[in-house]
C-alpha positions as CSV (number, residue, x, y, z in Angstrom):
1,M,10.0,-111.1,-78.1
2,R,7.6,-114.0,-77.9
3,Y,7.4,-115.8,-74.6
4,S,6.7,-119.5,-75.1
5,G,3.1,-120.7,-75.1
6,L,4.6,-124.2,-74.6
7,V,5.2,-123.8,-70.8
8,L,1.9,-125.3,-69.8
9,T,2.2,-128.0,-72.4
10,L,5.7,-129.0,-71.4
11,T,4.6,-129.0,-67.7
12,S,1.9,-131.5,-68.5
13,L,4.3,-133.6,-70.5
14,F,6.7,-133.9,-67.6
15,T,4.0,-135.7,-65.6
16,L,4.3,-138.6,-68.1
17,S,8.1,-138.7,-67.8
18,C,10.0,-142.0,-68.3
19,S,12.0,-143.6,-65.5
20,S,15.7,-142.4,-65.2
21,S,17.1,-145.7,-66.3
22,E,15.0,-145.5,-69.6
23,H,16.3,-142.0,-70.1
24,Q,19.9,-143.0,-69.7
25,R,19.5,-145.7,-72.4
26,S,18.1,-143.2,-74.8
27,E,20.6,-140.4,-74.0
28,S,23.6,-142.7,-74.6
29,E,22.6,-142.8,-78.3
30,L,22.2,-139.1,-78.7
31,E,24.7,-136.8,-80.4
32,P,25.4,-133.5,-78.7
33,W,23.4,-130.5,-79.9
34,Q,25.5,-127.8,-81.7
35,V,25.3,-124.1,-81.0
36,T,26.7,-122.7,-84.2
37,K,26.2,-119.0,-83.3
38,L,25.7,-117.1,-80.1
39,S,26.0,-113.4,-79.6
40,T,25.0,-110.8,-77.1
41,F,24.5,-107.0,-77.1
42,S,24.0,-104.4,-74.4
43,P,23.3,-100.8,-75.1
44,S,24.9,-97.6,-73.8
45,G,21.8,-96.5,-71.9
46,R,22.3,-93.0,-73.2
47,P,19.1,-90.9,-73.8
48,G,17.8,-91.4,-77.3
49,S,19.5,-94.7,-77.9
50,S,17.8,-98.1,-78.1
51,P,17.2,-99.5,-74.6
52,Y,17.2,-103.1,-75.7
53,A,19.8,-105.8,-74.9
54,F,19.6,-109.2,-76.6
55,L,21.1,-112.7,-76.7
56,R,20.8,-114.5,-80.1
57,A,21.7,-118.2,-80.7
58,N,21.4,-120.8,-83.5
59,I,21.1,-124.4,-82.4
60,T,21.0,-127.7,-84.3
61,N,19.9,-131.2,-83.3
62,S,21.4,-133.6,-85.8
63,N,19.7,-136.7,-84.2
64,S,17.2,-138.7,-86.2
65,I,15.6,-140.9,-83.5
66,P,13.6,-144.0,-84.7
67,V,10.0,-144.2,-83.5
68,G,8.9,-147.3,-85.5
69,P,9.4,-149.0,-88.8
70,G,10.4,-146.3,-91.3
71,V,9.4,-143.4,-88.9
72,S,11.8,-141.1,-87.0
73,F,11.9,-137.9,-85.1
74,D,13.5,-135.6,-87.7
75,P,16.7,-133.5,-87.0
76,S,15.8,-129.9,-86.3
77,S,17.4,-126.4,-86.0
78,A,16.2,-123.1,-84.6
79,N,17.1,-119.4,-84.3
80,C,16.5,-118.0,-80.8
81,T,16.4,-114.5,-79.5
82,V,15.9,-113.2,-76.0
83,Q,15.4,-109.4,-75.8
84,W,14.9,-107.2,-72.8
85,V,15.1,-103.6,-71.6
86,W,18.6,-103.0,-70.3
87,Y,18.9,-101.4,-66.8
88,E,15.2,-102.1,-66.2
89,E,14.7,-105.9,-66.6
90,E,16.5,-109.1,-66.0
91,P,15.9,-111.9,-68.5
92,Y,16.6,-114.7,-66.2
93,G,14.0,-117.5,-66.0
94,R,12.0,-116.4,-69.1
95,T,11.2,-119.2,-71.5
96,V,11.2,-117.8,-75.0
97,E,10.0,-119.7,-78.1
98,C,12.5,-120.0,-81.0
99,D,11.9,-119.8,-84.7
100,A,12.3,-123.1,-86.6
101,A,15.0,-123.2,-89.3
102,E,15.2,-125.4,-92.4
103,V,17.0,-128.8,-92.0
104,E,17.4,-131.8,-94.3
105,P,14.5,-134.2,-93.8
106,S,15.3,-137.6,-92.3
107,G,13.4,-139.5,-95.0
108,S,11.1,-141.0,-92.5
109,G,7.5,-141.9,-93.4
110,S,5.9,-139.1,-91.3
111,S,7.3,-135.6,-90.6
112,S,7.8,-134.8,-86.9
113,I,7.0,-131.4,-85.4
114,S,9.8,-129.8,-83.4
115,K,9.5,-126.8,-81.1
116,W,12.5,-125.1,-79.4
117,T,12.7,-122.8,-76.5
118,I,15.6,-120.9,-74.9
119,E,16.1,-119.6,-71.4
120,I,18.9,-117.5,-69.8
121,L,19.9,-118.8,-66.4
122,K,21.9,-116.9,-63.8
123,A,25.5,-118.2,-63.6
124,N,27.0,-119.3,-60.4
125,S,29.9,-117.0,-60.7
126,S,31.4,-114.0,-59.0
127,Y,30.0,-111.6,-61.6
128,P,27.0,-113.1,-63.4
129,S,25.7,-111.2,-66.4
130,P,23.0,-112.1,-69.0
131,T,25.3,-110.9,-71.7
132,E,28.8,-111.7,-70.5
133,D,28.6,-114.6,-68.0
134,M,25.5,-116.8,-68.1
135,N,24.1,-120.3,-68.5
136,V,21.8,-120.9,-71.5
137,K,19.2,-123.6,-71.5
138,F,17.6,-125.0,-74.6
139,T,14.5,-127.3,-74.6
140,L,13.3,-129.3,-77.6
141,A,9.8,-130.8,-77.8
142,T,9.3,-133.1,-80.8
143,N,6.3,-135.2,-81.6
144,V,5.0,-137.4,-84.5
145,T,1.7,-139.2,-85.1
146,V,1.8,-142.6,-86.6
147,D,-1.4,-144.6,-87.4
148,G,-3.3,-142.4,-84.9
149,N,-0.7,-142.9,-82.1
150,E,1.2,-139.9,-80.8
151,Y,4.9,-140.2,-79.9
152,Y,6.9,-137.5,-78.3
153,K,10.2,-136.6,-76.6
154,V,11.1,-133.6,-74.6
155,L,14.8,-132.9,-74.2
156,E,16.8,-130.2,-72.6
157,G,20.4,-129.1,-72.3
158,T,22.4,-126.3,-70.7
159,Q,25.8,-124.7,-71.5
160,H,27.8,-122.0,-69.8
161,F,29.0,-119.0,-71.9
162,N,31.3,-116.3,-70.7
163,V,33.6,-113.6,-72.0
164,G,37.2,-114.6,-71.6
165,G,36.2,-118.2,-71.8
166,N,34.3,-119.3,-75.0
167,M,33.2,-115.7,-75.9
168,R,35.1,-112.6,-77.0
169,G,34.1,-109.1,-78.2
170,V,34.4,-105.4,-77.4
171,C,32.9,-102.6,-75.4
172,G,33.0,-99.2,-77.0
173,G,33.7,-95.9,-75.3
174,S,29.9,-95.1,-75.4
175,G,29.2,-98.2,-73.2
176,V,27.9,-100.4,-76.0
177,C,29.1,-103.9,-75.7
178,S,29.0,-106.8,-78.2
179,W,30.1,-110.3,-77.6
180,A,30.1,-113.6,-79.6
181,L,31.1,-117.2,-79.4
182,K,34.8,-117.6,-80.3
183,E,35.5,-119.3,-83.7
184,E,37.7,-121.9,-81.9
185,N,34.8,-122.8,-79.6
186,T,32.3,-123.1,-82.5
187,P,30.2,-125.2,-82.4
188,A,29.6,-125.3,-78.7
189,L,28.3,-128.7,-77.8
190,I,25.4,-129.4,-75.4
191,Q,24.6,-133.0,-74.4
192,P,20.8,-133.3,-74.3
193,T,18.8,-135.0,-71.5
194,V,15.4,-136.7,-72.0
195,V,13.0,-135.2,-69.5
196,A,9.7,-136.6,-70.8
197,C,8.6,-139.1,-73.4
198,Q,5.7,-141.2,-74.7
199,G,5.8,-144.3,-76.8
200,T,9.6,-144.0,-77.4
201,C,11.1,-144.4,-73.9
């Protein structure tokens, strides 16, 4: 598991955030992000078995956001995995960098760079669980340089996932449990919020 090296970078970007009114104008034009796959696994905890639990998700941003004449922030997609030692660790609050996936280019004059992170947040529920009842937060930092000028946006969005709601699966007699996003709830939509920007606010 690779914990994100972007934390300090994102923190510095937040100090250059746009005003809330500027964010609202930008967000009104954004299509929701799509979580096309999400699954969790928890082990039995028996001696000799793997001790690792995980949450895996695929997310896509279909937005192509104009930066200037002929230049846009490209759509992007990522595969994310949070892994931890079951019964010994809690994954809450850990920011983990995702792996970029191939997407169709927007056709803009300059290619933008997109970096995704994922974080499991503790749900405000009676029985919160990082595999069965949790909030999942995604953050997208995208930037492009045009004629020596850097433009960027940082967006984030959170969605709730829970077994019996938008997830289903099974627990075996050994204690191994596997859960996944229901087909009828796929894709799960997340409305992104702009939390920082430069040159594109």
